[in-house]
N, CA, C and O atoms as a DFTB+ gen file, in Angstrom:
492 C
 N C O
     1  1      -2.296      -6.969       4.967
     2  2      -1.046      -7.197       4.749
     3  2      -0.466      -5.620       4.400
     4  3      -1.084      -5.053       3.500
     5  1       0.378      -5.051       4.870
     6  2       1.231      -3.801       4.583
     7  2       2.513      -3.985       4.143
     8  3       3.429      -4.736       4.479
     9  1       2.311      -2.741       2.938
    10  2       3.874      -2.988       2.216
    11  2       3.761      -1.364       1.702
    12  3       2.778      -0.623       1.725
    13  1       4.955      -1.138       1.297
    14  2       5.715       0.124       1.126
    15  2       6.060      -0.168      -0.445
    16  3       6.486      -1.279      -0.759
    17  1       5.862       0.875      -1.447
    18  2       6.392       0.688      -2.765
    19  2       7.416       1.387      -3.009
    20  3       7.673       2.126      -2.059
    21  1       8.204       1.494      -3.966
    22  2       9.300       1.827      -4.364
    23  2       9.638       3.820      -4.358
    24  3      10.661       4.503      -4.406
    25  1       8.082       4.137      -4.268
    26  2       8.001       5.529      -4.576
    27  2       7.588       6.350      -3.623
    28  3       7.215       7.516      -3.757
    29  1       7.702       5.372      -2.135
    30  2       7.316       5.860      -0.592
    31  2       5.871       5.654      -0.630
    32  3       5.467       5.907       0.505
    33  1       5.104       5.391      -1.219
    34  2       3.378       4.943      -1.106
    35  2       3.397       4.053      -0.202
    36  3       4.384       3.335      -0.357
    37  1       2.638       3.691       0.864
    38  2       2.756       2.823       1.803
    39  2       1.143       2.545       1.958
    40  3       0.343       3.431       2.261
    41  1       0.697       0.811       1.636
    42  2      -0.575       0.661       1.508
    43  2      -0.653      -0.615       2.196
    44  3       0.198      -1.504       2.199
    45  1      -1.990      -0.591       2.887
    46  2      -2.662      -1.815       3.666
    47  2      -3.633      -2.263       2.732
    48  3      -4.251      -1.383       2.134
    49  1      -3.931      -3.614       2.449
    50  2      -4.719      -4.695       2.029
    51  2      -5.501      -5.580       2.985
    52  3      -5.117      -6.688       3.360
    53  1      -6.640      -4.986       3.344
    54  2      -7.394      -5.505       4.387
    55  2      -8.366      -7.171       3.830
    56  3      -8.749      -7.468       2.698
    57  1      -8.497      -7.910       5.055
    58  2      -9.171      -8.880       4.438
    59  2     -11.001      -9.081       4.051
    60  3     -11.592     -10.132       3.802
    61  1     -11.533      -7.741       4.115
    62  2     -12.661      -7.524       3.370
    63  2     -12.391      -6.998       1.586
    64  3     -13.195      -6.581       0.752
    65  1     -11.227      -7.195       1.529
    66  2     -10.625      -7.127      -0.003
    67  2     -10.360      -5.254      -0.450
    68  3     -10.383      -4.833      -1.607
    69  1     -10.122      -4.384       0.808
    70  2     -10.492      -2.778       0.785
    71  2      -9.021      -2.769       0.720
    72  3      -8.470      -3.845       0.954
    73  1      -8.118      -1.516       0.381
    74  2      -7.073      -0.972       0.244
    75  2      -7.139       0.283       1.077
    76  3      -8.202       0.879       1.255
    77  1      -6.074       0.647       1.545
    78  2      -5.884       2.087       1.836
    79  2      -4.195       2.609       1.660
    80  3      -3.139       2.031       1.920
    81  1      -4.419       3.609       1.247
    82  2      -2.961       4.324       0.403
    83  2      -2.642       5.357       1.250
    84  3      -3.603       6.078       1.520
    85  1      -1.378       5.716       1.856
    86  2      -1.056       6.949       2.094
    87  2       0.533       7.319       1.183
    88  3       1.686       6.906       1.312
    89  1      -0.033       8.146       0.397
    90  2       1.123       9.109      -0.650
    91  2       2.402       9.410       0.239
    92  3       2.457       9.782       1.411
    93  1       3.229       9.187      -0.504
    94  2       4.584       9.641      -0.313
    95  2       5.172      10.981       0.619
    96  3       6.307      11.113       1.077
    97  1       4.005      11.919       0.736
    98  2       3.877      12.990       1.500
    99  2       3.262      13.332       2.646
   100  3       3.099      14.419       3.202
   101  1       2.846      11.883       2.991
   102  2       2.498      11.240       4.270
   103  2       1.491      11.902       4.767
   104  3       1.434      11.760       5.988
   105  1       0.437      12.759       4.207
   106  2      -0.722      12.805       4.275
   107  2      -1.809      13.187       3.501
   108  3      -2.759      13.796       3.994
   109  1      -1.746      12.871       2.304
   110  2      -3.023      12.064       1.118
   111  2      -3.285      10.617       1.244
   112  3      -2.327       9.847       1.180
   113  1      -4.397      10.197       1.402
   114  2      -4.842       9.135       1.679
   115  2      -6.012       8.594       0.572
   116  3      -7.033       9.263       0.416
   117  1      -5.822       7.510      -0.081
   118  2      -6.749       6.919      -1.190
   119  2      -7.093       5.860      -0.440
   120  3      -6.329       5.221       0.283
   121  1      -8.585       5.614      -0.660
   122  2      -9.073       4.462       0.003
   123  2      -9.940       3.850      -0.966
   124  3     -10.880       4.462      -1.474
   125  1      -9.624       2.557      -1.258
   126  2     -10.042       1.821      -2.665
   127  2     -11.339       0.604      -1.912
   128  3     -11.075      -0.445      -1.325
   129  1     -12.225       0.979      -2.085
   130  2     -13.512       0.028      -1.921
   131  2     -13.798      -1.384      -2.238
   132  3     -12.806      -2.034      -2.568
   133  1     -14.704      -1.884      -2.219
   134  2     -14.846      -3.412      -2.634
   135  2     -15.121      -3.338      -4.178
   136  3     -15.628      -2.241      -4.412
   137  1     -15.001      -3.976      -5.155
   138  2     -15.090      -3.954      -6.442
   139  2     -16.587      -4.426      -6.934
   140  3     -17.008      -5.565      -6.732
   141  1     -17.359      -3.365      -7.628
   142  2     -18.715      -3.727      -8.012
   143  2     -18.614      -3.683      -9.387
   144  3     -18.130      -2.770     -10.054
   145  1     -19.236      -5.016      -9.888
   146  2     -19.117      -5.716     -10.820
   147  2     -18.067      -4.804     -12.055
   148  3     -18.430      -4.436     -13.172
   149  1     -16.997      -4.655     -11.554
   150  2     -16.230      -4.379     -12.388
   151  2     -15.038      -4.686     -11.817
   152  3     -14.974      -4.972     -10.622
   153  1     -13.634      -4.649     -12.860
   154  2     -12.264      -5.062     -11.806
   155  2     -11.834      -3.458     -11.526
   156  3     -10.617      -3.272     -11.554
   157  1     -12.425      -2.618     -11.336
   158  2     -11.925      -1.453     -10.957
   159  2     -12.496      -0.885     -10.091
   160  3     -13.628      -0.447     -10.296
   161  1     -11.711      -0.698      -8.578
   162  2     -12.732      -0.650      -7.202
   163  2     -12.915       0.720      -6.915
   164  3     -11.970       1.389      -7.331
   165  1     -13.742       1.334      -6.386
   166  2     -14.376       2.714      -5.850
   167  2     -13.331       3.246      -5.259
   168  3     -12.786       2.523      -4.425
   169  1     -12.738       4.634      -5.493
   170  2     -11.539       5.070      -5.099
   171  2     -11.886       6.469      -4.564
   172  3     -12.234       7.410      -5.277
   173  1     -11.747       6.501      -3.169
   174  2     -12.017       8.033      -2.041
   175  2     -10.780       8.448      -1.770
   176  3      -9.903       7.697      -1.343
   177  1     -10.639       9.597      -1.985
   178  2      -9.583      10.464      -1.466
   179  2      -9.639      11.486      -0.485
   180  3     -10.267      12.534      -0.637
   181  1      -9.024      11.202       0.459
   182  2      -8.915      12.104       1.866
   183  2      -7.598      12.390       2.085
   184  3      -6.618      12.168       1.373
   185  1      -7.717      13.042       3.430
   186  2      -6.355      13.330       4.430
   187  2      -6.383      12.579       5.635
   188  3      -7.387      11.996       6.044
   189  1      -5.212      12.595       6.236
   190  2      -4.990      12.021       7.649
   191  2      -5.971      12.801       8.436
   192  3      -6.548      12.171       9.322
   193  1      -6.261      14.000       8.288
   194  2      -6.460      14.841       9.050
   195  2      -8.300      14.751       8.761
   196  3      -9.178      14.814       9.621
   197  1      -8.433      14.618       7.539
   198  2     -10.118      14.977       7.200
   199  2     -10.549      13.680       6.610
   200  3     -10.044      13.438       5.513
   201  1     -11.538      12.610       7.190
   202  2     -11.473      11.437       6.484
   203  2     -12.877      10.778       7.222
   204  3     -13.086      10.908       8.428
   205  1     -13.548      10.249       6.551
   206  2     -15.324       9.633       7.094
   207  2     -15.030       8.865       8.490
   208  3     -13.984       8.215       8.510
   209  1     -15.565       8.863       9.276
   210  2     -15.744       8.213      10.603
   211  2     -15.701       6.584      10.292
   212  3     -15.262       5.869      11.192
   213  1     -16.093       6.034       9.184
   214  2     -16.079       4.690       8.797
   215  2     -14.798       4.223       8.593
   216  3     -14.542       3.023       8.494
   217  1     -13.794       5.302       8.510
   218  2     -12.338       4.822       7.534
   219  2     -11.448       4.800       9.362
   220  3     -10.389       4.177       9.434
   221  1     -11.947       5.438      10.539
   222  2     -11.192       5.482      11.704
   223  2      -9.916       3.932      11.789
   224  3      -8.695       3.899      11.636
   225  1     -10.498       3.305      11.966
   226  2      -9.685       2.131      12.289
   227  2      -8.823       1.735      11.388
   228  3      -7.867       1.016      11.678
   229  1      -9.069       2.164      10.191
   230  2      -8.069       1.733       8.818
   231  2      -7.120       2.587       8.635
   232  3      -6.028       2.321       8.134
   233  1      -7.621       4.069       9.182
   234  2      -5.963       5.003       8.969
   235  2      -5.779       4.521      10.406
   236  3      -4.559       4.673      10.474
   237  1      -6.123       4.059      11.569
   238  2      -5.156       3.887      12.325
   239  2      -4.230       2.604      12.400
   240  3      -3.248       2.437      13.124
   241  1      -4.738       1.813      11.553
   242  2      -3.591       0.629      10.940
   243  2      -2.740       1.349       9.928
   244  3      -1.543       1.104       9.783
   245  1      -3.241       2.023       9.405
   246  2      -2.422       2.498       8.217
   247  2      -1.428       3.155       8.869
   248  3      -0.323       2.613       8.867
   249  1      -1.589       4.421       9.546
   250  2      -0.391       5.050      10.358
   251  2       0.596       3.891      11.318
   252  3       1.719       4.261      11.660
   253  1       0.140       2.603      11.686
   254  2       0.826       1.949      12.314
   255  2       1.941       0.938      11.362
   256  3       3.011       0.384      11.614
   257  1       1.108       1.033      10.229
   258  2       2.040       0.293       9.393
   259  2       3.211       0.967       8.663
   260  3       4.340       0.539       8.423
   261  1       2.591       2.213       8.360
   262  2       3.864       3.166       7.944
   263  2       4.754       3.414       8.882
   264  3       5.926       3.273       8.532
   265  1       4.566       3.724       9.907
   266  2       5.643       4.001      10.959
   267  2       6.612       2.604      11.072
   268  3       7.821       2.812      11.170
   269  1       6.212       1.397      11.066
   270  2       7.023       0.217      11.159
   271  2       7.922      -0.226      10.107
   272  3       9.047      -0.719      10.194
   273  1       6.921       0.153       8.699
   274  2       7.658       0.056       7.513
   275  2       8.795       0.881       7.464
   276  3       9.978       0.561       7.587
   277  1       8.257       2.058       7.255
   278  2       9.245       3.160       7.078
   279  2      10.459       3.041       8.032
   280  3      11.496       3.417       7.486
   281  1      10.600       2.648       9.221
   282  2      11.505       2.774      10.254
   283  2      12.214       1.483      10.223
   284  3      13.430       1.521      10.407
   285  1      11.669       0.394      10.027
   286  2      12.314      -0.991      10.181
   287  2      12.751      -1.327       8.477
   288  3      13.946      -1.347       8.183
   289  1      11.674      -1.583       7.401
   290  2      12.236      -2.214       6.598
   291  2      12.474      -1.630       5.103
   292  3      12.961      -2.258       4.162
   293  1      11.959      -0.103       5.097
   294  2      12.385       0.845       4.012
   295  2      13.357       1.252       3.911
   296  3      13.573       2.103       4.773
   297  1      14.484       1.022       2.975
   298  2      15.587       1.565       3.060
   299  2      15.858       2.548       1.997
   300  3      15.166       2.649       0.983
   301  1      17.192       3.481       2.345
   302  2      17.536       3.895       0.775
   303  2      18.175       3.373       0.185
   304  3      19.339       3.280       0.576
   305  1      17.731       2.651      -1.261
   306  2      18.726       2.360      -2.099
   307  2      18.330       2.641      -3.407
   308  3      17.140       2.905      -3.574
   309  1      19.224       2.641      -4.552
   310  2      19.163       3.419      -5.750
   311  2      17.971       3.588      -6.320
   312  3      17.797       4.491      -7.139
   313  1      16.874       2.636      -5.918
   314  2      15.704       2.460      -6.891
   315  2      14.315       2.991      -5.883
   316  3      13.124       2.904      -6.183
   317  1      14.857       3.495      -4.748
   318  2      13.720       3.838      -4.140
   319  2      14.062       5.558      -4.028
   320  3      15.121       6.184      -3.997
   321  1      12.711       5.944      -3.986
   322  2      12.673       7.644      -3.974
   323  2      11.274       8.233      -3.165
   324  3      10.785       7.177      -2.765
   325  1      10.736       8.878      -2.892
   326  2       9.631       9.891      -2.227
   327  2       9.089      10.753      -3.497
   328  3       9.397      11.917      -3.752
   329  1       8.282       9.981      -4.172
   330  2       7.505      10.923      -5.386
   331  2       6.229      11.766      -4.013
   332  3       5.196      11.260      -3.575
   333  1       6.795      13.044      -3.685
   334  2       5.837      13.554      -2.998
   335  2       4.870      14.510      -3.670
   336  3       3.884      14.999      -3.119
   337  1       5.243      14.715      -4.875
   338  2       4.061      15.433      -5.915
   339  2       2.968      14.549      -6.172
   340  3       1.996      15.090      -6.700
   341  1       2.874      13.235      -5.916
   342  2       2.160      11.886      -5.933
   343  2       0.951      12.442      -5.001
   344  3       1.546      12.493      -3.925
   345  1      -0.217      12.839      -4.760
   346  2      -1.013      13.000      -3.781
   347  2      -2.445      12.316      -4.017
   348  3      -3.285      12.350      -3.118
   349  1      -2.717      11.663      -5.308
   350  2      -3.735      10.969      -5.063
   351  2      -3.436      10.060      -6.394
   352  3      -2.449      10.191      -7.118
   353  1      -4.296       9.290      -6.531
   354  2      -4.136       7.755      -7.853
   355  2      -3.071       6.959      -7.870
   356  3      -2.597       6.600      -8.948
   357  1      -2.457       6.505      -6.496
   358  2      -1.258       6.234      -6.352
   359  2      -1.645       4.589      -6.712
   360  3      -2.760       4.071      -6.756
   361  1      -0.519       4.077      -6.912
   362  2      -0.470       2.631      -7.271
   363  2      -0.576       1.968      -6.150
   364  3      -0.410       2.572      -5.090
   365  1      -0.931       0.331      -6.169
   366  2      -1.267      -0.773      -5.283
   367  2      -1.211      -1.412      -5.677
   368  3      -1.216      -1.503      -6.905
   369  1      -1.085      -2.622      -4.583
   370  2      -1.186      -3.961      -5.074
   371  2      -2.245      -4.655      -5.467
   372  3      -3.093      -4.871      -4.603
   373  1      -2.397      -4.995      -6.360
   374  2      -4.003      -5.452      -6.971
   375  2      -4.232      -6.886      -6.269
   376  3      -5.145      -7.195      -5.504
   377  1      -3.299      -7.578      -6.670
   378  2      -3.726      -9.456      -6.078
   379  2      -2.086      -9.822      -5.639
   380  3      -1.113      -9.289      -6.173
   381  1      -2.030     -10.673      -4.736
   382  2      -0.885     -11.111      -4.245
   383  2      -1.104     -12.763      -4.124
   384  3      -2.201     -13.217      -3.798
   385  1       0.008     -13.593      -4.408
   386  2      -0.177     -14.954      -4.042
   387  2       0.955     -15.394      -3.258
   388  3       2.080     -15.107      -3.669
   389  1       0.822     -16.026      -2.229
   390  2       1.835     -16.578      -1.303
   391  2       2.073     -17.969      -1.626
   392  3       1.104     -18.708      -1.448
   393  1       3.157     -18.506      -2.068
   394  2       3.494     -19.845      -2.246
   395  2       4.703     -20.330      -1.080
   396  3       5.082     -19.488      -0.266
   397  1       5.187     -21.512      -1.058
   398  2       6.081     -21.652      -0.660
   399  2       7.480     -20.755      -0.120
   400  3       7.907     -20.328       0.953
   401  1       7.820     -20.756      -1.291
   402  2       9.383     -19.861      -0.905
   403  2       9.189     -18.472      -1.494
   404  3      10.098     -17.700      -1.190
   405  1       8.145     -17.915      -2.330
   406  2       7.985     -16.593      -2.647
   407  2       6.719     -15.979      -2.582
   408  3       5.853     -16.805      -2.292
   409  1       6.149     -14.462      -2.798
   410  2       5.084     -14.087      -3.218
   411  2       5.313     -13.163      -4.117
   412  3       6.203     -12.320      -4.231
   413  1       4.354     -13.446      -4.768
   414  2       3.967     -12.799      -6.306
   415  2       2.823     -11.611      -5.894
   416  3       1.682     -11.634      -5.433
   417  1       3.566     -10.797      -6.226
   418  2       2.435      -9.239      -6.256
   419  2       2.242      -8.623      -7.693
   420  3       3.169      -8.214      -8.392
   421  1       0.770      -8.612      -8.072
   422  2       0.418      -7.777      -9.315
   423  2       0.328      -6.529      -8.815
   424  3      -0.236      -6.475      -7.722
   425  1       0.784      -5.295      -9.360
   426  2       0.504      -4.089      -9.188
   427  2      -0.755      -3.325     -10.110
   428  3      -1.188      -3.746     -11.183
   429  1      -1.124      -2.324      -9.522
   430  2      -2.009      -1.678     -10.365
   431  2      -1.904      -1.231     -12.019
   432  3      -2.575      -1.316     -13.047
   433  1      -0.454      -0.640     -11.500
   434  2       0.143      -0.465     -13.123
   435  2       0.709      -1.445     -13.952
   436  3       1.424      -1.258     -14.937
   437  1       0.362      -2.411     -13.513
   438  2       0.755      -3.475     -14.593
   439  2       2.140      -4.502     -14.345
   440  3       2.428      -5.518     -14.977
   441  1       2.937      -3.815     -13.114
   442  2       4.141      -4.478     -12.916
   443  2       3.747      -5.667     -11.934
   444  3       2.818      -5.640     -11.126
   445  1       4.657      -6.744     -12.167
   446  2       4.496      -7.980     -11.283
   447  2       5.966      -7.920     -10.912
   448  3       6.941      -7.588     -11.587
   449  1       5.849      -8.374      -9.529
   450  2       7.182      -8.585      -8.611
   451  2       7.078      -9.949      -7.531
   452  3       6.310     -10.146      -6.589
   453  1       8.078     -10.703      -8.037
   454  2       8.240     -11.782      -7.222
   455  2       9.418     -11.630      -6.219
   456  3      10.587     -11.351      -6.489
   457  1       8.849     -11.877      -4.980
   458  2      10.024     -11.591      -3.840
   459  2      10.109     -12.884      -2.966
   460  3       9.147     -13.456      -2.454
   461  1      11.276     -13.206      -2.891
   462  2      11.603     -14.687      -1.883
   463  2      11.218     -14.427      -0.905
   464  3      11.117     -13.216      -0.712
   465  1      10.820     -15.298       0.173
   466  2      10.304     -15.207       1.265
   467  2      11.472     -15.542       2.318
   468  3      11.442     -15.204       3.501
   469  1      12.547     -16.293       1.668
   470  2      13.724     -16.478       2.585
   471  2      14.749     -14.976       2.734
   472  3      15.441     -14.733       3.723
   473  1      14.661     -14.269       1.757
   474  2      15.061     -12.820       2.074
   475  2      14.131     -12.112       2.523
   476  3      14.737     -11.136       2.963
   477  1      13.049     -11.949       2.708
   478  2      12.181     -11.405       3.524
   479  2      11.871     -11.434       4.773
   480  3      11.245     -10.582       5.404
   481  1      12.419     -12.661       5.228
   482  2      12.359     -13.408       6.726
   483  2      13.727     -13.096       7.008
   484  3      13.914     -13.100       8.225
   485  1      14.709     -12.840       6.377
   486  2      16.285     -12.911       7.111
   487  2      16.381     -11.438       7.056
   488  3      17.434     -11.038       7.552
   489  1      15.627     -10.529       6.617
   490  2      16.075      -8.686       7.134
   491  2      15.405      -8.189       8.258
   492  3      15.626      -7.044       8.651
């Protein structure tokens, strides 16, 4: 699942319960590995140019999602901005639950977002 936050961070949550985040400056990356015995996943910081070989396919998918989301879905609204000073420690979707008419997202900063599937599919 790919997403963009209001600060310009783009994230991808993978089926293996890992997450990769692209900072609003479009250069820095945080990779959140699987959780090990705690609620806090291991976080690795790198850039789009220098990363571990094991992240190659996830970096590729992150770039793909970023292009699509920022070109087609992310708009200029009063509540969006690009926090280009934030290059690591970005917030991310911790959990999500898809129901019949809504998706509920729990963000790492403690925020809760409820999005209508009707609104998401009609844009």
